[in-house]
N, C-alpha and C positions, 0 to 999 in steps of 0.2 A: 449793797445787797452781798452779807455776808454767807456763804454756802458750804456747808461741809465737805471733806475732801470726797466724798462718796457723792453725793450730790454733786458737784461742781465737775466729776469723772460723768454722771450721767449727763450732764447738759452738754459737757464736750463732745460725746456720742452722739446726744440726739442731734445736734447740730451737724455732725459730721456724714450721720446716715443719710441727711435730707441735701447734701452741698451737691453741687456739679462740678464744679474744680474744683482745686485742692486753695484750703483756708488757712490762711497767713496764722501765727501767732500771735501776732500785734489784733488782729481783727477778734480774736474769741476773746483777748483778755480786755478789749475796750466791754466786746456785750456782753461780757461776764464781770466785770469791775474788780477784774485779778490782774496783777504785774503779766506780762510778757515772760517773765522768767520763770513765773510760777505756772503758766500755761505751758511753755516747753519743758521743766519738768514732767508734769502731769501726761504728757504728750510720748516722749519718751518711756517712762513708766509703762501708759497704754500698751505701747509698741512692744515693750520688752513683753508684757503678759500676755498678748494677742498671739507671737510668738511662742511661747509657754515651752518650749522644749524640754522633752520629757513629760510632757504631762499622757495623762489617758488617751484622750480624747483631743485632737488636734483641731483646732479652730480650722476653718473654711476661708478666713479674712485675717487683714494683718492692716494696721496702719503706715502708711511709708509718708517721707518727707522728700515732697517731687514739687517741680518749679516753683520753690519761693512758700510752697505752704505744704500741710497735709493732709491727706484722704485715704480714706479705705477702701483699699484694692482687698481681689482673691486673694487667698494665699498662692505662694510659689508653687508651694508641691500639689497646686492641684492645676497649673497650668495647661497640662496636656488635658486633663478633663473639661474645661471651661474653653479649651480653643475648640475640641471636638464638638463641642456644644456649640459655640459661636458660628466656626465655619459650616456644621452641617445642619442649621437651621436655620429657618427666615430670620434670626439676628443678624446674619452677616451683614457686613455694613460695608467693606469694598471689595471693587473686584479684584482676579487676579493682576489684571494689568495696573492698575491702580497700585497694588501693594509694591509692584516691582518697580513703579515708577518710584513709589515714595522710597524705595531702598537705594535706586540710584540717587536720591537728593539726598538722602541722610547720609551717606557715606561719603558723597563727592562736592558738598556744597561749598561753596555757592556756584551753581551750574544752570548753564543755559538751555532753556527749550529743544538748541538745536543738539547738542551734545547730549542730552536725555535721547534722544531722536537717534542718534549716530549707536549710543550701548546698546537702545533696548533693540534696534532697529525697526522699529516702527513708529509713526506717526505719535505722539503724545500731546497732542492742543488739547484735545479734549478731557486728556486723563487727566492734564496739568490745571488746568479749570475748576475741575469737579473738586482736587485737594486745594484749591485756593478757596472755593467755596465754604469745603469746610472746616478751613481755618488751618490746617495742619500743615501746608507751605506758606510760602510769602514772599514776595518781589524783596531781595535782597541790596539791588543794585544793578549797574550797568557794566557791560562791556565796554571796552575802547570805541566797539564799532556800533554800540548804541543797545545791543541786544540784551533783554530782559536778564538778571540773574535769580535764581531762587534758592532759598535755603527751609529749612524746618523753622516751626514753631513752640512756641510755650505748649502748646496747646498738643501738639505731635509729644512731646516732653512728656507730659500729662499722660496722653492715651494708649503709651510705650509704659508708663510707671519708671521714667528715668531723670535724675535729677540733673545730670549734663551729655552732652553725646560722648562725650568721651566713655558712658558706660557704656556706649554700643559693642556689640560683638567684634571682637576686632576680624577681619576677615582678610589679613596678610597669608595664611595658610591656606586659601582656596583660591586666591588671583594667583596671576604671573606677576614677575617681576614690572615694574613702573615702567619700562623700556618695554615691552613686550604689549603692555597693555596700551601704550600709547600707538604703537605698530599695528595691533589690532582695529583701535578705533577709526584708526585714518584708512584702513582698507574695507571696513562699512562706511 
């Protein structure tokens, strides 16, 4: 099926609007009957168009490449507004305890449940089960003693709008050095 540039872009946008997870360029290429290189070119052009720096009326959404595919997200410029909407409404999805536990796992992975408990100072069994059930964390292995280790998933990256964990905000300025942190954990 041969499509004009505008029709192809419209088809890409229509698919992305209904996608519940990032869509690989190769999947779009297969469905739309064009090369993956053509899809990649259109995706980058759409992403740049949506950012539209200098435009009179900025868009409230952007196209990002995350977790091996492309997805439409709310624009970063409106993160504070969207955050207030999500946290201050019935759309809130994770409790404060779940968010804190998820942060510990994201920054310290792979990590055991016992170590998470020591860092947070509370039992996290139920919270970890919730995070597992929601697909945000997964078992990544075992310690030499047989305790399960946990890490974040592709779903976590997608929900956070990240391509990789290296994009997490560095915590170094906010944390004591590694030796002081180990001593603190041992005290708990």
